[in-house]
Phi, psi and omega in degrees: 000137181271127173265142183272170174297122184293352177291345174290128184244132174242122180258125183240118179258106180200131184268355183271115186292330174301304185299323178296317175299318181295316182295310184300318180299317184297325175296319178299309181301324183286343184081014175270126187250079172243159179280124177252133174240146181237141162227157190263353177196181187293325179296317178295323177304308183289326180292317175308310184295326186261356179064052179238168180060230182291356182256025182279332187290146176306131177082358178290338185215070173306139178299122183293149169269342183212142171241124172256126191235122167282145184273322189267090180225156179284159181075227169291110185277179183297329179294310185293315181293322177301311184299313181298309187289326174292347176271356191253122187298323185290338186235355184290346173277351176286126184286139179243124177248124182280130178234103193213160169276353182290142175234017177290121179306325181297319180293318180297312179299313178305317179310308181281334176290336183251020167090025172282149188262354178177161181229121175235128177278129185306128180290158184276343182243158176297310178309322178299320179293317178302315181295321175300312173313303183305311184295316177303313186290318179303309188289307191281332184242000173237344183253306191266164171267129171274151181302334178299337181083002176288115181271107184256343179278147185273347182202158167248156177266128177240137170274138178288147182275000000 
């Protein structure tokens, strides 16, 4: 199993402590060695991205390479946060994948209409969450190029001519 560069930062916005622990444990179980940062709502997400509030200290808020966003949070929910962050030129290129229990078609449309890079319904099992983590890691950090220009994969697959 390949472990990734720990300089990859994933910011997870989710108010549910059990879900946060589950996601963190899934990263450990999957062998993916990325830096995980957590915020509990859309307001904290934006404070993190702007290095405000409790995120002003140097190193307190490394720029994320990917944001996992729950929709149903108190205060500023994930829908509002997505709309806000995708309207800001300095942060809108950070890919945001919604990870939620919602199965509402309106939530799916809102996600893509407002710049979301994906919509994943939270799996019902821990093994399912581990698989989601592996697939996210493979796609975002081994397959695609991120707008930051940071090349994090160690090799490219080339077909012989």
